[in-house]
Backbone and ligand atoms as CSV (ligand in chain L), in Angstrom:
chain,resi,resn,atom,element,x,y,z
A,1,MET,N,N,8.486,-14.709,-58.728
A,1,MET,CA,C,7.450,-15.142,-57.774
A,1,MET,C,C,8.117,-15.840,-56.579
A,2,PRO,N,N,7.980,-15.378,-55.358
A,2,PRO,CA,C,8.560,-16.097,-54.218
A,2,PRO,C,C,7.886,-17.463,-54.058
A,3,SER,N,N,8.663,-18.431,-53.670
A,3,SER,CA,C,8.112,-19.777,-53.451
A,3,SER,C,C,7.135,-19.739,-52.273
A,4,LEU,N,N,6.378,-20.813,-52.144
A,4,LEU,CA,C,5.428,-20.892,-51.029
A,4,LEU,C,C,6.181,-20.835,-49.690
A,5,LYS,N,N,7.363,-21.544,-49.673
A,5,LYS,CA,C,8.154,-21.566,-48.441
A,5,LYS,C,C,8.587,-20.145,-48.053
A,6,ARG,N,N,9.035,-19.405,-49.096
A,6,ARG,CA,C,9.505,-18.035,-48.853
A,6,ARG,C,C,8.359,-17.180,-48.297
A,7,LYS,N,N,7.172,-17.369,-48.883
A,7,LYS,CA,C,5.999,-16.610,-48.407
A,7,LYS,C,C,5.719,-16.917,-46.936
A,8,GLN,N,N,5.826,-18.213,-46.622
A,8,GLN,CA,C,5.576,-18.612,-45.229
A,8,GLN,C,C,6.581,-17.964,-44.288
A,9,GLN,N,N,7.846,-17.893,-44.793
A,9,GLN,CA,C,8.887,-17.266,-43.963
A,9,GLN,C,C,8.552,-15.797,-43.709
A,10,ILE,N,N,8.137,-15.128,-44.806
A,10,ILE,CA,C,7.820,-13.700,-44.670
A,10,ILE,C,C,6.684,-13.511,-43.665
A,11,VAL,N,N,5.670,-14.363,-43.786
A,11,VAL,CA,C,4.534,-14.254,-42.865
A,11,VAL,C,C,4.998,-14.485,-41.427
A,12,ALA,N,N,5.874,-15.495,-41.258
A,12,ALA,CA,C,6.353,-15.813,-39.905
A,12,ALA,C,C,7.127,-14.637,-39.323
A,13,VAL,N,N,8.046,-14.058,-40.125
A,13,VAL,CA,C,8.851,-12.927,-39.649
A,13,VAL,C,C,7.932,-11.749,-39.322
A,14,ALA,N,N,6.967,-11.514,-40.224
A,14,ALA,CA,C,6.063,-10.377,-40.008
A,14,ALA,C,C,5.282,-10.564,-38.712
A,15,SER,N,N,4.863,-11.802,-38.439
A,15,SER,CA,C,4.052,-11.957,-37.225
A,15,SER,C,C,4.914,-11.838,-35.976
A,16,VAL,N,N,6.200,-12.242,-36.081
A,16,VAL,CA,C,7.084,-12.060,-34.924
A,16,VAL,C,C,7.253,-10.560,-34.644
A,17,ILE,N,N,7.483,-9.803,-35.739
A,17,ILE,CA,C,7.625,-8.352,-35.558
A,17,ILE,C,C,6.341,-7.772,-34.958
A,18,GLY,N,N,5.212,-8.267,-35.467
A,18,GLY,CA,C,3.923,-7.789,-34.949
A,18,GLY,C,C,3.787,-8.069,-33.463
A,19,LEU,N,N,4.173,-9.279,-33.062
A,19,LEU,CA,C,4.081,-9.650,-31.643
A,19,LEU,C,C,4.990,-8.770,-30.793
A,20,LEU,N,N,6.216,-8.548,-31.314
A,20,LEU,CA,C,7.166,-7.707,-30.571
A,20,LEU,C,C,6.596,-6.313,-30.380
A,21,ALA,N,N,6.024,-5.775,-31.486
A,21,ALA,CA,C,5.476,-4.425,-31.416
A,21,ALA,C,C,4.332,-4.375,-30.406
A,22,ALA,N,N,3.490,-5.406,-30.452
A,22,ALA,CA,C,2.361,-5.430,-29.513
A,22,ALA,C,C,2.883,-5.519,-28.087
A,23,GLY,N,N,3.917,-6.355,-27.901
A,23,GLY,CA,C,4.486,-6.507,-26.565
A,23,GLY,C,C,5.068,-5.202,-26.052
A,24,LEU,N,N,5.793,-4.544,-26.958
A,24,LEU,CA,C,6.402,-3.265,-26.595
A,24,LEU,C,C,5.316,-2.246,-26.241
A,25,GLY,N,N,4.280,-2.260,-27.067
A,25,GLY,CA,C,3.152,-1.342,-26.824
A,25,GLY,C,C,2.539,-1.608,-25.457
A,26,ALA,N,N,2.331,-2.894,-25.159
A,26,ALA,CA,C,1.722,-3.250,-23.874
A,26,ALA,C,C,2.643,-2.832,-22.735
A,27,TYR,N,N,3.965,-3.041,-22.937
A,27,TYR,CA,C,4.923,-2.676,-21.898
A,27,TYR,C,C,4.875,-1.164,-21.662
A,28,TRP,N,N,4.891,-0.428,-22.792
A,28,TRP,CA,C,4.881,1.028,-22.686
A,28,TRP,C,C,3.611,1.484,-21.980
A,29,TYR,N,N,2.491,0.859,-22.370
A,29,TYR,CA,C,1.208,1.248,-21.775
A,29,TYR,C,C,1.226,0.987,-20.266
A,30,THR,N,N,1.696,-0.214,-19.882
A,30,THR,CA,C,1.704,-0.537,-18.450
A,30,THR,C,C,2.644,0.408,-17.710
A,31,ALA,N,N,3.830,0.655,-18.315
A,31,ALA,CA,C,4.802,1.516,-17.637
A,31,ALA,C,C,4.213,2.903,-17.401
A,32,THR,N,N,3.564,3.458,-18.441
A,32,THR,CA,C,3.028,4.813,-18.256
A,32,THR,C,C,1.777,4.777,-17.390
A,33,ALA,N,N,0.953,3.716,-17.564
A,33,ALA,CA,C,-0.298,3.679,-16.806
A,33,ALA,C,C,-0.033,3.498,-15.321
A,34,THR,N,N,1.015,2.724,-14.973
A,34,THR,CA,C,1.246,2.516,-13.548
A,34,THR,C,C,2.164,3.593,-12.978
A,35,GLY,N,N,2.811,4.383,-13.839
A,35,GLY,CA,C,3.716,5.419,-13.350
A,35,GLY,C,C,3.142,6.221,-12.196
A,36,PRO,N,N,2.258,7.187,-12.500
A,36,PRO,CA,C,1.798,8.051,-11.421
A,36,PRO,C,C,0.907,7.346,-10.406
A,37,THR,N,N,0.121,6.338,-10.853
A,37,THR,CA,C,-0.844,5.742,-9.932
A,37,THR,C,C,-0.199,4.739,-8.981
A,38,SER,N,N,1.023,4.293,-9.261
A,38,SER,CA,C,1.612,3.280,-8.391
A,38,SER,C,C,1.930,3.842,-7.008
A,39,PHE,N,N,1.882,5.150,-6.869
A,39,PHE,CA,C,2.180,5.742,-5.571
A,39,PHE,C,C,0.920,6.115,-4.794
A,40,THR,N,N,-0.206,5.564,-5.191
A,40,THR,CA,C,-1.443,5.882,-4.488
A,40,THR,C,C,-1.399,5.337,-3.058
A,41,LEU,N,N,-1.594,6.207,-2.091
A,41,LEU,CA,C,-1.597,5.772,-0.696
A,41,LEU,C,C,-2.878,4.996,-0.422
A,42,ARG,N,N,-2.775,3.995,0.478
A,42,ARG,CA,C,-3.936,3.153,0.740
A,42,ARG,C,C,-4.246,3.119,2.238
A,43,PRO,N,N,-4.781,4.232,2.767
A,43,PRO,CA,C,-5.026,4.307,4.208
A,43,PRO,C,C,-6.126,3.358,4.696
A,44,ASP,N,N,-6.904,2.755,3.778
A,44,ASP,CA,C,-7.964,1.828,4.194
A,44,ASP,C,C,-7.530,0.369,4.113
A,45,ASP,N,N,-6.302,0.136,3.672
A,45,ASP,CA,C,-5.793,-1.227,3.523
A,45,ASP,C,C,-5.086,-1.591,4.827
A,46,SER,N,N,-5.723,-2.439,5.647
A,46,SER,CA,C,-5.214,-2.639,7.011
A,46,SER,C,C,-3.834,-3.312,7.023
A,47,ALA,N,N,-3.576,-4.223,6.081
A,47,ALA,CA,C,-2.259,-4.862,6.051
A,47,ALA,C,C,-1.175,-3.830,5.722
A,48,MET,N,N,-1.477,-3.002,4.727
A,48,MET,CA,C,-0.532,-1.948,4.317
A,48,MET,C,C,-0.282,-0.977,5.468
A,49,VAL,N,N,-1.355,-0.602,6.153
A,49,VAL,CA,C,-1.245,0.391,7.221
A,49,VAL,C,C,-0.455,-0.161,8.415
A,50,SER,N,N,-0.641,-1.455,8.757
A,50,SER,CA,C,0.098,-1.949,9.926
A,50,SER,C,C,1.578,-2.132,9.588
A,51,ARG,N,N,1.860,-2.521,8.363
A,51,ARG,CA,C,3.271,-2.564,7.940
A,51,ARG,C,C,3.851,-1.146,7.948
A,52,GLY,N,N,3.048,-0.199,7.466
A,52,GLY,CA,C,3.484,1.193,7.400
A,52,GLY,C,C,3.790,1.767,8.777
A,53,GLN,N,N,2.997,1.364,9.761
A,53,GLN,CA,C,3.246,1.869,11.113
A,53,GLN,C,C,4.623,1.389,11.605
A,54,GLN,N,N,4.931,0.118,11.316
A,54,GLN,CA,C,6.250,-0.405,11.719
A,54,GLN,C,C,7.382,0.345,11.016
A,55,VAL,N,N,7.198,0.551,9.707
A,55,VAL,CA,C,8.226,1.276,8.941
A,55,VAL,C,C,8.383,2.677,9.513
A,56,TYR,N,N,7.249,3.325,9.786
A,56,TYR,CA,C,7.276,4.695,10.310
A,56,TYR,C,C,7.997,4.748,11.664
A,57,LEU,N,N,7.610,3.847,12.589
A,57,LEU,CA,C,8.201,3.888,13.928
A,57,LEU,C,C,9.705,3.617,13.874
A,58,ALA,N,N,10.128,2.741,12.969
A,58,ALA,CA,C,11.551,2.403,12.880
A,58,ALA,C,C,12.365,3.484,12.174
A,59,ASN,N,N,11.745,4.214,11.236
A,59,ASN,CA,C,12.546,5.110,10.380
A,59,ASN,C,C,12.210,6.592,10.485
A,60,CYS,N,N,11.015,6.933,10.857
A,60,CYS,CA,C,10.583,8.330,10.754
A,60,CYS,C,C,10.280,8.951,12.113
A,61,ALA,N,N,9.866,8.121,13.069
A,61,ALA,CA,C,9.352,8.646,14.332
A,61,ALA,C,C,10.404,9.410,15.122
A,62,SER,N,N,11.694,9.060,14.966
A,62,SER,CA,C,12.739,9.732,15.744
A,62,SER,C,C,12.728,11.229,15.479
A,63,CYS,N,N,12.336,11.648,14.292
A,63,CYS,CA,C,12.247,13.079,13.983
A,63,CYS,C,C,10.802,13.574,13.949
A,64,HIS,N,N,9.925,12.845,13.260
A,64,HIS,CA,C,8.552,13.343,13.070
A,64,HIS,C,C,7.640,12.998,14.243
A,65,GLY,N,N,8.162,12.230,15.218
A,65,GLY,CA,C,7.395,11.934,16.425
A,65,GLY,C,C,6.536,10.687,16.281
A,66,SER,N,N,6.466,9.884,17.365
A,66,SER,CA,C,5.711,8.629,17.282
A,66,SER,C,C,4.225,8.902,17.134
A,67,LYS,N,N,3.775,10.103,17.519
A,67,LYS,CA,C,2.365,10.459,17.326
A,67,LYS,C,C,2.220,11.468,16.191
A,68,LEU,N,N,3.217,11.547,15.312
A,68,LEU,CA,C,3.205,12.442,14.144
A,68,LEU,C,C,3.303,13.909,14.530
A,69,GLU,N,N,3.733,14.183,15.782
A,69,GLU,CA,C,3.654,15.558,16.288
A,69,GLU,C,C,4.775,16.478,15.789
A,70,GLY,N,N,5.835,15.910,15.200
A,70,GLY,CA,C,6.935,16.742,14.703
A,70,GLY,C,C,7.806,17.270,15.827
A,71,GLN,N,N,8.773,18.127,15.449
A,71,GLN,CA,C,9.665,18.703,16.453
A,71,GLN,C,C,9.172,20.104,16.845
A,72,PRO,N,N,9.553,20.558,18.073
A,72,PRO,CA,C,9.094,21.880,18.517
A,72,PRO,C,C,9.567,22.986,17.566
A,73,ASN,N,N,8.791,24.044,17.478
A,73,ASN,CA,C,9.133,25.218,16.646
A,73,ASN,C,C,9.529,24.825,15.220
A,74,TRP,N,N,8.752,23.933,14.645
A,74,TRP,CA,C,9.139,23.358,13.347
A,74,TRP,C,C,9.104,24.364,12.201
A,75,ARG,N,N,8.530,25.556,12.445
A,75,ARG,CA,C,8.511,26.548,11.354
A,75,ARG,C,C,9.767,27.418,11.339
A,76,GLU,N,N,10.588,27.305,12.425
A,76,GLU,CA,C,11.764,28.193,12.518
A,76,GLU,C,C,13.056,27.435,12.235
A,77,ARG,N,N,13.883,27.998,11.369
A,77,ARG,CA,C,15.169,27.361,11.053
A,77,ARG,C,C,16.090,27.412,12.267
A,78,ASN,N,N,16.906,26.383,12.446
A,78,ASN,CA,C,17.835,26.358,13.571
A,78,ASN,C,C,19.122,27.113,13.215
A,79,ILE,N,N,20.122,27.057,14.128
A,79,ILE,CA,C,21.349,27.846,13.924
A,79,ILE,C,C,22.045,27.441,12.626
A,80,GLN,N,N,21.932,26.175,12.270
A,80,GLN,CA,C,22.549,25.723,11.008
A,80,GLN,C,C,21.719,26.130,9.784
A,81,GLY,N,N,20.614,26.801,10.026
A,81,GLY,CA,C,19.778,27.248,8.912
A,81,GLY,C,C,18.818,26.188,8.416
A,82,MET,N,N,18.706,25.084,9.176
A,82,MET,CA,C,17.817,24.008,8.727
A,82,MET,C,C,16.507,24.000,9.515
A,83,LEU,N,N,15.472,23.534,8.836
A,83,LEU,CA,C,14.165,23.443,9.485
A,83,LEU,C,C,14.076,22.170,10.326
A,84,PRO,N,N,13.432,22.242,11.496
A,84,PRO,CA,C,13.147,21.009,12.247
A,84,PRO,C,C,12.106,20.168,11.491
A,85,ALA,N,N,11.898,18.925,11.943
A,85,ALA,CA,C,10.937,18.042,11.264
A,85,ALA,C,C,9.502,18.514,11.541
A,86,PRO,N,N,8.717,18.733,10.497
A,86,PRO,CA,C,7.331,19.173,10.702
A,86,PRO,C,C,6.455,18.011,11.165
A,87,PRO,N,N,5.319,18.313,11.788
A,87,PRO,CA,C,4.392,17.235,12.145
A,87,PRO,C,C,3.788,16.634,10.872
A,88,HIS,N,N,3.402,15.362,10.939
A,88,HIS,CA,C,2.702,14.741,9.805
A,88,HIS,C,C,1.214,14.618,10.100
A,89,ASN,N,N,0.761,15.190,11.221
A,89,ASN,CA,C,-0.679,15.146,11.487
A,89,ASN,C,C,-1.356,16.341,10.805
A,90,GLU,N,N,-2.610,16.580,11.129
A,90,GLU,CA,C,-3.374,17.612,10.412
A,90,GLU,C,C,-2.884,19.035,10.694
A,91,THR,N,N,-2.036,19.228,11.732
A,91,THR,CA,C,-1.533,20.569,12.015
A,91,THR,C,C,-0.347,20.940,11.103
A,92,GLY,N,N,0.223,19.956,10.407
A,92,GLY,CA,C,1.346,20.230,9.504
A,92,GLY,C,C,0.864,20.497,8.090
A,93,HIS,N,N,1.801,20.407,7.121
A,93,HIS,CA,C,1.335,20.597,5.741
A,93,HIS,C,C,1.594,19.390,4.852
A,94,THR,N,N,1.859,18.249,5.479
A,94,THR,CA,C,2.037,17.019,4.690
A,94,THR,C,C,0.815,16.785,3.791
A,95,TRP,N,N,-0.362,16.992,4.361
A,95,TRP,CA,C,-1.598,16.714,3.601
A,95,TRP,C,C,-1.876,17.757,2.521
A,96,HIS,N,N,-1.042,18.794,2.426
A,96,HIS,CA,C,-1.187,19.771,1.335
A,96,HIS,C,C,-0.503,19.279,0.056
A,97,HIS,N,N,0.193,18.147,0.132
A,97,HIS,CA,C,0.929,17.633,-1.026
A,97,HIS,C,C,0.297,16.342,-1.527
A,98,PRO,N,N,0.181,16.199,-2.864
A,98,PRO,CA,C,-0.394,14.956,-3.403
A,98,PRO,C,C,0.516,13.747,-3.163
A,99,ASP,N,N,-0.069,12.554,-3.299
A,99,ASP,CA,C,0.633,11.288,-3.017
A,99,ASP,C,C,2.012,11.204,-3.659
A,100,ASP,N,N,2.052,11.494,-4.978
A,100,ASP,CA,C,3.334,11.253,-5.656
A,100,ASP,C,C,4.404,12.238,-5.200
A,101,MET,N,N,3.997,13.424,-4.733
A,101,MET,CA,C,4.998,14.362,-4.217
A,101,MET,C,C,5.525,13.887,-2.851
A,102,LEU,N,N,4.626,13.385,-2.007
A,102,LEU,CA,C,5.065,12.857,-0.704
A,102,LEU,C,C,6.027,11.691,-0.914
A,103,PHE,N,N,5.674,10.851,-1.886
A,103,PHE,CA,C,6.548,9.714,-2.211
A,103,PHE,C,C,7.913,10.219,-2.667
A,104,ALA,N,N,7.914,11.187,-3.575
A,104,ALA,CA,C,9.172,11.690,-4.136
A,104,ALA,C,C,10.017,12.380,-3.067
A,105,ILE,N,N,9.393,13.151,-2.175
A,105,ILE,CA,C,10.143,13.811,-1.098
A,105,ILE,C,C,10.841,12.747,-0.252
A,106,THR,N,N,10.101,11.686,0.090
A,106,THR,CA,C,10.666,10.652,0.960
A,106,THR,C,C,11.766,9.875,0.240
A,107,LYS,N,N,11.533,9.547,-1.017
A,107,LYS,CA,C,12.527,8.730,-1.724
A,107,LYS,C,C,13.743,9.557,-2.157
A,108,TYR,N,N,13.499,10.724,-2.730
A,108,TYR,CA,C,14.607,11.471,-3.362
A,108,TYR,C,C,15.063,12.683,-2.558
A,109,GLY,N,N,14.297,13.088,-1.540
A,109,GLY,CA,C,14.693,14.227,-0.712
A,109,GLY,C,C,14.105,15.541,-1.195
A,110,ILE,N,N,14.125,16.513,-0.281
A,110,ILE,CA,C,13.505,17.813,-0.543
A,110,ILE,C,C,14.235,18.542,-1.673
A,111,ALA,N,N,15.583,18.533,-1.626
A,111,ALA,CA,C,16.368,19.326,-2.583
A,111,ALA,C,C,16.015,18.943,-4.020
A,112,LYS,N,N,15.882,17.640,-4.267
A,112,LYS,CA,C,15.589,17.179,-5.625
A,112,LYS,C,C,14.178,17.560,-6.049
A,113,VAL,N,N,13.223,17.345,-5.153
A,113,VAL,CA,C,11.826,17.628,-5.502
A,113,VAL,C,C,11.630,19.129,-5.700
A,114,ALA,N,N,12.296,19.941,-4.858
A,114,ALA,CA,C,12.166,21.393,-4.985
A,114,ALA,C,C,13.070,21.938,-6.091
A,115,LYS,N,N,13.874,21.066,-6.708
A,115,LYS,CA,C,14.845,21.462,-7.746
A,115,LYS,C,C,15.794,22.547,-7.244
A,116,MET,N,N,16.208,22.380,-5.960
A,116,MET,CA,C,17.184,23.304,-5.365
A,116,MET,C,C,18.351,22.457,-4.858
A,117,PRO,N,N,19.302,22.119,-5.750
A,117,PRO,CA,C,20.350,21.151,-5.404
A,117,PRO,C,C,21.170,21.533,-4.174
A,118,ASP,N,N,21.273,22.821,-3.870
A,118,ASP,CA,C,22.102,23.241,-2.729
A,118,ASP,C,C,21.316,23.331,-1.428
A,119,TYR,N,N,20.014,23.029,-1.496
A,119,TYR,CA,C,19.177,23.168,-0.297
A,119,TYR,C,C,19.602,22.169,0.777
A,120,GLN,N,N,19.915,22.687,1.975
A,120,GLN,CA,C,20.350,21.842,3.088
A,120,GLN,C,C,19.136,21.450,3.916
A,121,SER,N,N,18.954,20.156,4.108
A,121,SER,CA,C,17.794,19.702,4.870
A,121,SER,C,C,18.178,18.530,5.754
A,122,ALA,N,N,17.540,18.472,6.931
A,122,ALA,CA,C,17.782,17.346,7.835
A,122,ALA,C,C,16.975,16.126,7.420
A,123,MET,N,N,16.062,16.290,6.479
A,123,MET,CA,C,15.255,15.160,6.007
A,123,MET,C,C,16.140,14.214,5.184
A,124,PRO,N,N,16.265,12.944,5.626
A,124,PRO,CA,C,17.123,12.005,4.866
A,124,PRO,C,C,16.544,11.682,3.488
A,125,VAL,N,N,17.372,11.083,2.645
A,125,VAL,CA,C,16.934,10.559,1.347
A,125,VAL,C,C,16.820,9.038,1.524
A,126,TYR,N,N,15.660,8.467,1.207
A,126,TYR,CA,C,15.450,7.042,1.487
A,126,TYR,C,C,15.681,6.136,0.292
A,127,GLU,N,N,16.076,6.716,-0.840
A,127,GLU,CA,C,16.393,5.889,-2.008
A,127,GLU,C,C,17.524,4.926,-1.633
A,128,GLY,N,N,17.317,3.630,-1.875
A,128,GLY,CA,C,18.332,2.639,-1.534
A,128,GLY,C,C,18.273,2.187,-0.083
A,129,LYS,N,N,17.478,2.891,0.761
A,129,LYS,CA,C,17.361,2.494,2.168
A,129,LYS,C,C,16.021,1.822,2.437
A,130,LEU,N,N,14.969,2.331,1.802
A,130,LEU,CA,C,13.637,1.739,1.953
A,130,LEU,C,C,13.117,1.383,0.565
A,131,SER,N,N,12.371,0.285,0.474
A,131,SER,CA,C,11.762,-0.075,-0.808
A,131,SER,C,C,10.601,0.895,-1.099
A,132,ASP,N,N,10.216,0.981,-2.378
A,132,ASP,CA,C,9.075,1.816,-2.745
A,132,ASP,C,C,7.843,1.396,-1.947
A,133,ALA,N,N,7.665,0.075,-1.789
A,133,ALA,CA,C,6.480,-0.433,-1.087
A,133,ALA,C,C,6.480,0.022,0.373
A,134,ASP,N,N,7.657,0.038,1.006
A,134,ASP,CA,C,7.722,0.480,2.402
A,134,ASP,C,C,7.449,1.983,2.523
A,135,ILE,N,N,7.923,2.746,1.548
A,135,ILE,CA,C,7.652,4.194,1.573
A,135,ILE,C,C,6.145,4.434,1.442
A,136,VAL,N,N,5.516,3.749,0.479
A,136,VAL,CA,C,4.065,3.908,0.292
A,136,VAL,C,C,3.319,3.468,1.557
A,137,ALA,N,N,3.813,2.375,2.194
A,137,ALA,CA,C,3.159,1.881,3.412
A,137,ALA,C,C,3.260,2.912,4.540
A,138,ALA,N,N,4.469,3.466,4.743
A,138,ALA,CA,C,4.651,4.448,5.825
A,138,ALA,C,C,3.742,5.658,5.599
A,139,LEU,N,N,3.693,6.134,4.346
A,139,LEU,CA,C,2.857,7.301,4.042
A,139,LEU,C,C,1.370,6.946,4.162
A,140,SER,N,N,1.021,5.703,3.841
A,140,SER,CA,C,-0.377,5.271,3.980
A,140,SER,C,C,-0.775,5.271,5.457
A,141,TRP,N,N,0.143,4.831,6.322
A,141,TRP,CA,C,-0.162,4.856,7.755
A,141,TRP,C,C,-0.363,6.303,8.224
A,142,ILE,N,N,0.534,7.201,7.762
A,142,ILE,CA,C,0.402,8.621,8.130
A,142,ILE,C,C,-0.997,9.105,7.737
A,143,LYS,N,N,-1.389,8.815,6.490
A,143,LYS,CA,C,-2.706,9.298,6.020
A,143,LYS,C,C,-3.847,8.676,6.827
A,144,SER,N,N,-3.663,7.414,7.246
A,144,SER,CA,C,-4.744,6.741,7.990
A,144,SER,C,C,-5.008,7.419,9.332
A,145,GLN,N,N,-4.055,8.216,9.803
A,145,GLN,CA,C,-4.197,8.875,11.101
A,145,GLN,C,C,-4.881,10.250,11.002
A,146,TRP,N,N,-5.112,10.740,9.789
A,146,TRP,CA,C,-5.741,12.053,9.646
A,146,TRP,C,C,-7.247,11.959,9.868
A,147,PRO,N,N,-7.844,13.052,10.388
A,147,PRO,CA,C,-9.305,13.072,10.520
A,147,PRO,C,C,-9.967,12.907,9.144
A,148,ALA,N,N,-11.208,12.392,9.150
A,148,ALA,CA,C,-11.912,12.071,7.901
A,148,ALA,C,C,-11.949,13.262,6.937
A,149,GLU,N,N,-12.197,14.479,7.460
A,149,GLU,CA,C,-12.347,15.598,6.516
A,149,GLU,C,C,-11.000,15.980,5.880
A,150,VAL,N,N,-9.916,15.789,6.612
A,150,VAL,CA,C,-8.587,16.072,6.038
A,150,VAL,C,C,-8.248,15.023,4.973
A,151,ARG,N,N,-8.610,13.777,5.255
A,151,ARG,CA,C,-8.395,12.724,4.258
A,151,ARG,C,C,-9.201,13.003,2.995
A,152,ALA,N,N,-10.445,13.460,3.175
A,152,ALA,CA,C,-11.302,13.759,2.012
A,152,ALA,C,C,-10.688,14.901,1.195
A,153,GLN,N,N,-10.179,15.918,1.893
A,153,GLN,CA,C,-9.554,17.041,1.164
A,153,GLN,C,C,-8.314,16.562,0.415
A,154,HIS,N,N,-7.581,15.653,1.034
A,154,HIS,CA,C,-6.383,15.130,0.389
A,154,HIS,C,C,-6.746,14.282,-0.843
A,155,ASP,N,N,-7.852,13.539,-0.753
A,155,ASP,CA,C,-8.328,12.772,-1.930
A,155,ASP,C,C,-8.627,13.718,-3.092
A,156,GLU,N,N,-9.299,14.837,-2.766
A,156,GLU,CA,C,-9.628,15.819,-3.829
A,156,GLU,C,C,-8.361,16.407,-4.443
A,157,LEU,N,N,-7.411,16.725,-3.577
A,157,LEU,CA,C,-6.128,17.270,-4.047
A,157,LEU,C,C,-5.451,16.297,-5.015
A,158,ASN,N,N,-5.488,15.019,-4.665
A,158,ASN,CA,C,-4.907,13.997,-5.544
A,158,ASN,C,C,-5.613,13.972,-6.892
A,159,GLN,N,N,-6.940,14.061,-6.853
A,159,GLN,CA,C,-7.692,14.033,-8.120
A,159,GLN,C,C,-7.312,15.205,-9.007
A,160,ARG,N,N,-7.198,16.390,-8.388
A,160,ARG,CA,C,-6.801,17.573,-9.173
A,160,ARG,C,C,-5.393,17.392,-9.720
A,161,ALA,N,N,-4.487,16.867,-8.891
A,161,ALA,CA,C,-3.086,16.691,-9.317
A,161,ALA,C,C,-2.995,15.702,-10.472
A,162,ARG,N,N,-3.862,14.662,-10.466
A,162,ARG,CA,C,-3.778,13.639,-11.512
A,162,ARG,C,C,-4.352,14.126,-12.831
A,163,LYS,N,N,-5.306,15.056,-12.741
A,163,LYS,CA,C,-5.889,15.584,-13.985
A,163,LYS,C,C,-4.923,16.507,-14.692
A,164,SER,N,N,-4.100,17.223,-13.905
A,164,SER,CA,C,-3.252,18.247,-14.533
A,164,SER,C,C,-1.995,17.618,-15.117
L,1,HEC,C1,C,16.603,12.866,10.776
L,1,HEC,C2,C,15.278,13.404,10.899
L,1,HEC,C3,C,14.195,12.900,9.949
L,1,HEC,C4,C,13.809,11.599,9.716
L,1,HEC,C5,C,14.370,10.341,10.334
L,1,HEC,C6,C,12.709,11.688,8.767
L,1,HEC,N1,N,12.457,12.987,8.435
L,1,HEC,FE1,FE,11.030,13.653,7.134
L,1,HEC,N2,N,11.608,15.564,7.441
L,1,HEC,C7,C,12.616,15.967,8.313
L,1,HEC,C8,C,12.771,17.395,8.227
L,1,HEC,C9,C,13.776,18.215,9.030
L,1,HEC,C10,C,11.833,17.859,7.277
L,1,HEC,C11,C,11.642,19.305,6.798
L,1,HEC,C12,C,12.789,19.544,5.867
L,1,HEC,C13,C,12.826,20.861,5.143
L,1,HEC,O1,O,11.766,21.405,4.778
L,1,HEC,O2,O,13.955,21.305,4.929
L,1,HEC,C14,C,11.119,16.676,6.810
L,1,HEC,C15,C,10.100,16.713,5.875
L,1,HEC,C16,C,9.389,15.609,5.443
L,1,HEC,C17,C,8.306,15.643,4.495
L,1,HEC,C18,C,7.730,16.897,3.840
L,1,HEC,C19,C,6.617,17.387,4.708
L,1,HEC,C20,C,5.955,18.639,4.252
L,1,HEC,O3,O,4.976,19.017,4.877
L,1,HEC,O4,O,6.413,19.273,3.295
L,1,HEC,C21,C,7.870,14.363,4.337
L,1,HEC,C22,C,6.714,13.874,3.460
L,1,HEC,C23,C,8.679,13.526,5.191
L,1,HEC,N3,N,9.593,14.318,5.850
L,1,HEC,C24,C,8.508,12.167,5.331
L,1,HEC,C25,C,9.329,11.352,6.094
L,1,HEC,C26,C,9.178,9.917,6.176
L,1,HEC,C27,C,8.082,9.119,5.484
L,1,HEC,C28,C,10.184,9.472,6.975
L,1,HEC,C29,C,10.517,8.047,7.324
L,1,HEC,C30,C,10.603,7.091,6.237
L,1,HEC,C31,C,10.942,10.638,7.407
L,1,HEC,N4,N,10.392,11.753,6.855
L,1,HEC,C32,C,12.050,10.591,8.260
L,1,HEC,C33,C,13.371,15.150,9.120
L,1,HEC,C34,C,13.331,13.760,9.157
């Protein structure tokens, strides 16, 4: 028969393990729950959007244009075989991609997202150069500039992408 003290020890150890398991579970839940949704663009958040405009003008406008207009003939590859920067307004195809893909393109680059390691692109990789929050802010500002119906279509696209 274990002594009363021994029983208390067992109970104490068991509850510590229980707490650890619960903590781990909560951590896992938060990590997975915030995974895809942490990249949700917030075009209606005025603080986020004004920060995003600054990030955009300092880092993206030199290629994508201060009015999101992109570079001329952006559909045609140049002599080096690379595409010019596309517009980020409604005439481009930025809004054809869900939030997390836009985030991934900006952070990790086209080659990684397209799983084409040898793909040569003039689009920089911002991992280590911009924080995740700044990337989300810049993309939120871009989205805030789209006409209402394009934003609505992009919201639907996001919903479909999150369900699949
Ligand atoms: C040095 C020029 C340059 C800068 C600076 C630049 N980009 Fe790009 N970006 C490009 C080019 C070129 C492409 C098209 C690349 C390709 O398809 O090969 C592109 C493509 C993209 C795409 C994909 C668009 C689509 O329709 O598929 C996104 C999103 C993007 N850029 C976001 C950004 C953001 C956000 C910034 C600033 C943080 C930025 N870019 C800065 C050149 C640039």
